[in-house]
C-alpha positions in Angstrom: -9.4 64.2 19.6 -7.8 65.8 16.6 -6.9 69.5 16.8 -9.0 70.4 13.8 -12.2 68.9 12.5 -12.0 67.0 9.3 -13.4 69.3 6.7 -16.4 68.6 4.6 -18.1 70.1 1.6 -20.5 72.1 3.7 -21.0 75.9 4.3 -19.0 75.6 7.5 -15.8 75.5 5.5 -14.2 78.0 3.0 -14.9 77.4 -0.7 -11.3 76.6 -1.4 -11.4 73.8 1.2 -14.7 72.6 -0.2 -13.4 72.6 -3.8 -10.4 70.4 -2.6 -12.8 68.0 -0.9 -14.9 67.7 -4.0 -11.7 67.0 -6.1 -10.6 64.3 -3.8 -14.1 62.7 -3.7 -14.2 62.7 -7.5 -10.8 61.1 -7.9 -10.7 58.7 -4.9 -14.3 58.4 -3.5 -13.1 58.9 0.1 -11.1 61.7 1.7 -8.9 60.1 4.3 -6.7 61.9 6.7 -4.2 63.4 6.1 -5.4 64.6 2.7 -8.6 65.7 4.4 -6.6 68.0 6.7 -4.5 69.4 3.9 -7.7 70.7 2.2 -7.6 73.5 4.8 -4.7 74.7 2.6 -7.0 74.5 -0.5 -5.7 73.0 -3.6 -2.7 71.5 -1.8 -5.1 68.8 -0.4 -6.2 67.7 -3.8 -2.6 67.8 -5.1 -1.4 65.6 -2.2 -4.2 63.2 -2.8 -3.3 63.0 -6.5 0.4 62.5 -5.7 -0.3 59.7 -3.2 -2.7 58.0 -5.7 0.0 58.1 -8.4 2.9 57.0 -6.1 0.8 54.1 -4.7 -0.7 52.7 -7.9 1.1 54.0 -10.9 4.8 53.4 -10.5 7.3 50.7 -11.6 7.2 49.3 -8.0 5.0 46.3 -7.3 2.2 46.7 -4.8 4.2 44.6 -2.2 7.3 46.8 -2.7 5.1 49.9 -2.4 3.7 48.9 0.9 7.1 47.9 2.3 8.3 51.4 1.4 5.3 53.0 2.9 5.6 51.0 6.1 9.4 51.8 6.3 8.6 55.5 6.1 5.8 55.2 8.7 8.0 53.3 11.1 10.6 56.1 10.8 7.9 58.6 11.6 6.4 56.5 14.4 2.7 57.0 13.3 0.4 54.2 14.2 -2.6 55.6 12.2 -0.9 54.7 8.8 0.9 51.5 10.0 -1.9 49.0 10.5 -3.9 49.5 7.2 -0.7 49.5 5.1 0.6 46.3 6.8 -2.7 44.6 5.8 -2.5 46.0 2.3 1.1 44.8 2.0 0.3 41.3 3.2 -2.6 41.1 0.7 -0.2 42.2 -2.0 2.2 39.4 -1.2 4.7 41.1 1.1 5.9 38.8 3.9 5.1 39.1 7.6 8.9 38.7 8.3 9.6 42.0 6.4 6.9 43.9 8.4 8.3 42.4 11.6 11.8 43.6 10.8 10.4 47.1 9.9 8.4 47.3 13.1 11.0 46.1 15.5 13.9 47.9 13.6 15.3 44.4 13.5 18.0 42.8 11.4 17.4 42.2 7.6 19.3 38.9 7.4 16.3 36.6 6.9 14.6 38.8 4.2 14.7 38.6 0.5 17.2 40.7 -1.3 14.5 43.1 -2.5 12.9 43.4 1.0 16.2 44.1 2.7 17.2 46.6 0.0 14.0 48.7 0.3 14.1 48.6 4.1 17.8 49.4 4.3 17.4 52.3 1.8 14.4 53.7 3.8 16.3 53.4 7.1 19.3 55.2 5.8 17.2 57.9 4.1 14.8 58.5 6.9 16.5 57.3 10.1 20.2 58.0 9.7 19.6 60.8 7.2 22.5 59.6 4.9 22.2 57.1 2.2 25.5 55.2 1.6 26.9 55.0 -1.9 26.6 51.2 -1.6 22.9 51.3 -0.9 22.2 54.0 -3.4 24.0 52.1 -6.1 22.2 48.9 -5.2 18.8 50.6 -5.4 19.7 52.2 -8.7 21.0 48.9 -10.2 17.8 47.0 -9.0 15.1 49.6 -9.8 16.8 52.1 -12.2 16.8 55.8 -11.8 13.0 56.0 -12.2 12.4 53.3 -9.5 15.0 54.9 -7.2 13.2 58.3 -7.4 9.8 56.6 -7.0 11.0 55.1 -3.8 12.3 58.4 -2.5 9.1 60.2 -3.4 6.8 57.5 -2.0 8.7 57.4 1.3 8.8 61.2 1.4 5.1 61.7 0.8 4.3 59.2 3.6 6.7 61.1 5.9 4.7 64.2 5.1 1.4 62.4 5.7 2.7 61.2 9.1 3.8 64.7 9.9 0.4 66.1 9.1 -1.3 63.5 11.3 1.2 64.2 14.1 0.5 68.0 13.9 -3.3 67.3 14.0 -2.8 64.8 16.9 -4.9 62.4 14.8 -5.0 59.1 16.7 -5.1 55.6 15.4 -8.4 53.8 16.1 -8.4 52.1 19.5 -8.2 48.6 18.0 -5.4 49.4 15.5 -2.3 47.4 15.4 0.4 49.6 17.1 4.1 50.0 16.3 6.5 48.4 18.7 7.7 51.2 21.1 11.3 52.2 20.4 
């Protein structure tokens, strides 16, 4: 059971929370966790929702690349709640099962495409080892340009924040959700 109830646009919640809920409903139609929890902080919930929306759907990255980046960040944070739906979205967008398996198991990147391996290696260095090598940085910059490089950093960072919010709220994945492989 989550530590706080998911807010709604009802009198049981402060007006600032309710306004953030209305903003998210207007722009996304649903208010999924963790944006829903962040509405307790008022406008921050709406801003997070807007940022996630932009980084998922309006960058230079393809939908498949976006979902590989999201799942790499979620694996680093070990949050099941985000993992399963984004694997499904990634597969639908054309990402390969082999890439998700490598992310999930922290396995080798040898049998992946150059782009799959690059995104995953970059994310692992950024979020797992906490140091991006010059070689990886330069390869991402060459492949995606400065804009794509920073879009990858921002996308992985926002999903790390999402995972942190869910962890703080103790928000569980649904009982039937696909789980990450234990480390």
